[in-house]
C-alpha positions as CSV (number, residue, x, y, z in Angstrom):
1,M,-91.9,169.6,-96.9
2,F,-92.4,172.8,-98.8
3,R,-90.2,174.7,-96.3
4,Q,-87.4,172.0,-96.6
5,A,-87.5,172.3,-100.4
6,L,-87.4,176.1,-100.2
7,D,-84.4,175.9,-97.8
8,F,-82.6,173.6,-100.2
9,V,-83.2,175.9,-103.2
10,V,-81.9,178.9,-101.2
11,V,-78.8,177.0,-100.1
12,V,-78.0,176.0,-103.6
13,F,-78.6,179.5,-104.9
14,V,-76.4,181.1,-102.3
15,T,-73.7,178.5,-102.8
16,L,-73.7,179.1,-106.6
17,A,-73.6,182.8,-106.0
18,V,-70.6,182.7,-103.7
19,L,-68.8,180.3,-106.0
20,G,-69.6,182.6,-108.9
21,M,-68.2,185.7,-107.2
22,L,-65.0,183.8,-106.3
23,N,-64.7,182.4,-109.7
24,N,-65.2,185.7,-111.5
25,W,-63.1,187.9,-109.3
26,V,-60.6,186.0,-107.1
27,V,-59.8,182.4,-108.2
28,Q,-60.8,180.0,-111.0
29,R,-60.3,176.3,-111.7
30,Y,-59.2,175.0,-115.0
31,Y,-58.9,171.5,-116.4
32,I,-55.6,170.7,-118.2
33,P,-56.0,168.1,-121.0
34,S,-52.5,168.1,-122.5
35,G,-49.0,167.2,-121.5
36,S,-47.3,170.4,-122.5
37,M,-46.5,171.4,-118.9
38,E,-45.3,167.9,-117.7
39,N,-44.1,167.1,-115.1
40,T,-45.1,170.3,-113.3
41,I,-48.8,169.9,-114.4
42,M,-49.9,166.5,-115.7
43,P,-52.7,165.7,-118.2
44,H,-56.1,165.6,-116.5
45,D,-55.0,167.8,-113.6
46,Y,-57.2,170.6,-112.4
47,V,-55.3,173.8,-111.5
48,L,-56.4,176.8,-109.4
49,T,-55.5,180.2,-110.7
50,S,-55.4,183.6,-109.0
51,K,-57.3,186.2,-111.0
52,L,-55.5,189.0,-109.3
53,V,-52.9,188.6,-112.0
54,P,-52.2,190.6,-114.0
55,D,-54.6,193.5,-113.1
56,S,-53.8,193.8,-109.4
57,I,-50.5,191.9,-109.2
58,E,-47.9,192.0,-112.0
59,I,-46.7,188.9,-113.8
60,N,-43.1,187.8,-113.1
61,R,-40.8,185.6,-115.1
62,G,-41.3,182.0,-114.1
63,D,-45.1,182.4,-113.4
64,I,-47.4,179.8,-115.0
65,V,-50.4,181.6,-116.6
66,V,-53.7,180.5,-118.2
67,F,-54.6,182.6,-121.2
68,N,-57.3,182.9,-123.9
69,D,-56.4,181.6,-127.3
70,S,-57.0,184.8,-129.2
71,G,-54.1,183.9,-131.5
72,N,-55.9,180.7,-132.6
73,W,-53.1,178.4,-131.5
74,L,-55.5,175.5,-131.0
75,G,-57.4,176.0,-134.3
76,E,-61.1,176.6,-134.9
77,H,-63.6,174.8,-132.8
78,E,-67.4,174.7,-132.7
79,Q,-69.4,176.8,-130.2
80,P,-71.7,174.4,-128.3
81,E,-75.3,175.3,-127.4
82,L,-75.7,175.7,-123.6
83,G,-78.8,175.7,-121.4
84,W,-79.3,178.1,-118.5
85,F,-78.2,175.5,-115.9
86,Q,-75.0,174.7,-117.8
87,K,-74.3,178.5,-118.0
88,A,-74.9,178.8,-114.3
89,L,-72.4,176.0,-113.6
90,I,-69.8,177.7,-115.9
91,W,-70.4,181.1,-114.1
92,S,-69.9,179.4,-110.7
93,G,-66.7,177.7,-111.8
94,L,-68.1,174.2,-111.4
95,R,-67.8,173.5,-115.1
96,P,-65.3,174.7,-117.6
97,D,-66.5,176.9,-120.4
98,P,-66.5,174.9,-123.7
99,G,-67.1,178.0,-125.7
100,H,-63.6,179.4,-125.1
101,Q,-60.3,177.8,-125.5
102,Q,-57.5,178.4,-123.0
103,L,-53.8,177.4,-122.8
104,I,-51.4,177.2,-120.0
105,K,-47.7,178.0,-120.2
106,R,-44.8,179.4,-118.2
107,V,-43.7,183.1,-118.7
108,I,-40.1,183.3,-119.8
109,G,-39.9,186.8,-121.2
110,L,-41.5,190.1,-120.0
111,P,-42.1,193.2,-122.1
112,G,-38.8,194.5,-123.3
113,D,-36.9,191.2,-122.6
114,T,-34.8,189.6,-125.4
115,V,-35.1,185.9,-125.2
116,T,-32.6,183.8,-127.2
117,C,-31.9,180.2,-127.8
118,C,-29.6,178.7,-127.4
119,N,-26.1,179.6,-126.2
120,A,-23.0,177.4,-126.3
121,S,-24.2,175.6,-123.2
122,G,-27.5,174.8,-124.8
123,L,-29.4,177.1,-122.4
124,I,-31.9,179.9,-123.1
125,E,-30.7,183.4,-122.4
126,V,-32.9,186.3,-121.2
127,N,-31.3,189.7,-121.7
128,G,-27.9,188.0,-122.1
129,T,-28.2,186.0,-118.9
130,E,-28.4,182.2,-119.3
131,I,-31.2,180.4,-117.5
132,D,-30.9,177.0,-115.8
133,E,-34.5,175.8,-115.8
134,P,-35.1,173.2,-113.1
135,Y,-38.8,172.9,-113.9
136,L,-38.2,171.3,-117.4
137,K,-39.4,167.8,-117.8
138,S,-36.5,165.3,-117.2
139,G,-34.6,164.5,-120.3
140,V,-36.0,167.5,-122.3
141,V,-33.6,170.2,-123.7
142,P,-34.6,173.9,-123.4
143,S,-35.3,174.1,-127.1
144,L,-34.3,172.4,-130.4
145,A,-35.6,175.5,-132.3
146,Q,-33.3,178.5,-132.5
147,F,-34.8,181.9,-132.0
148,S,-34.2,185.4,-130.8
149,V,-37.1,187.6,-129.9
150,T,-37.5,191.0,-128.2
151,V,-40.9,190.9,-126.4
152,P,-43.2,193.8,-127.4
153,E,-44.9,196.1,-124.9
154,D,-47.8,194.5,-123.0
155,R,-47.0,191.0,-124.2
156,Y,-45.2,187.9,-122.9
157,W,-43.1,185.1,-124.3
158,V,-44.4,181.8,-123.0
159,M,-43.1,178.2,-123.1
160,G,-44.2,174.8,-121.9
161,D,-42.2,172.8,-119.4
162,N,-42.3,169.8,-121.7
163,R,-40.5,171.6,-124.5
164,S,-40.6,168.6,-126.9
165,N,-44.4,168.5,-126.7
166,S,-45.4,172.2,-126.4
167,A,-46.6,174.3,-129.4
168,D,-45.8,177.5,-127.5
169,S,-44.4,180.9,-128.5
170,R,-41.7,179.3,-130.6
171,A,-44.3,177.7,-132.9
172,H,-46.1,180.9,-133.6
173,Q,-43.5,183.5,-134.5
174,D,-45.3,184.2,-137.7
175,N,-48.2,185.6,-135.7
176,P,-48.5,189.2,-134.7
177,G,-46.2,189.8,-131.7
178,D,-43.6,187.3,-133.0
179,G,-45.2,184.5,-131.0
180,T,-45.8,186.4,-127.8
181,I,-49.2,186.6,-126.1
182,P,-51.1,189.9,-125.2
183,R,-51.4,190.9,-121.6
184,S,-55.1,191.2,-122.1
185,D,-55.4,187.5,-122.8
186,V,-54.1,186.4,-119.4
187,L,-56.8,185.0,-117.2
188,G,-54.7,184.3,-114.1
189,K,-51.7,182.7,-112.5
190,A,-51.7,179.0,-111.7
191,V,-51.0,178.6,-108.0
192,A,-52.0,175.0,-107.1
193,V,-53.0,171.6,-108.5
194,V,-56.3,170.9,-106.8
195,W,-57.3,167.6,-108.4
196,P,-56.9,164.6,-108.5
197,F,-56.5,164.0,-104.8
198,S,-53.1,162.3,-105.1
199,R,-51.8,165.4,-107.0
200,I,-53.0,168.2,-104.7
201,Q,-50.0,170.6,-104.2
202,W,-49.0,174.2,-104.3
203,L,-47.0,175.1,-107.4
204,T,-43.4,176.0,-106.8
205,D,-42.4,179.7,-107.2
206,Y,-39.4,179.7,-109.6
207,S,-38.9,183.5,-109.6
208,D,-35.4,183.0,-108.1
209,V,-34.4,181.2,-111.4
210,F,-34.6,184.7,-113.1
211,S,-33.3,186.8,-110.2
212,S,-30.1,187.7,-111.9
213,V,-31.7,188.7,-115.2
214,P,-31.5,192.5,-115.8
215,A,-34.5,194.5,-116.9
216,G,-35.3,194.6,-120.6
217,A,-34.2,197.5,-122.7
218,R,-37.7,199.0,-123.2
219,V,-38.5,198.7,-119.5
220,Q,-35.3,200.6,-118.7
221,D,-36.2,203.3,-121.2
222,H,-39.5,203.9,-119.4
223,N,-37.9,204.5,-116.0
């Protein structure tokens, strides 16, 4: 009986250790509570993110990223008290970390890009090239708010796919960076919906939507 109990403890420990290494260095799972990314990602979906972005693999326009809320977009929240077992579950990726708030949005503008809304066709332009956005929620326009922002170095302009229900970069232009998010806040690129079972799917790569967009002015200056 003792040997069986010991074997069980060892299996649990090794499983948590492997999950923790994957969670901290390769992939991580996140729970999505809101509808700001409908219909690409629905409320109560769990998404899997690649943590190779942005340190090992660069972010592209059209990528969906999960990022820390260092700009306080979601407002203040209380830091809960956690026990050692809860901390172990968080480290292993089996439980989300309630002590940190994250958001999920689609990258529309890279450093140096000028993102403008909207042209005579009602479409967003990136560096003067209009973007037809097939990932937008049906019936939602690209933006009701007018804006023109040049993305600073090491930052990104991000927007939700459900533009009428997304307090994204447009809503935070009074913040440092004109509503853009810092590269250092990015936790990973969303690559798949992994739960619920009926929603399991790889997320479509929409980089071709931006294939005709020229490099931003600052990017060109650095080459």
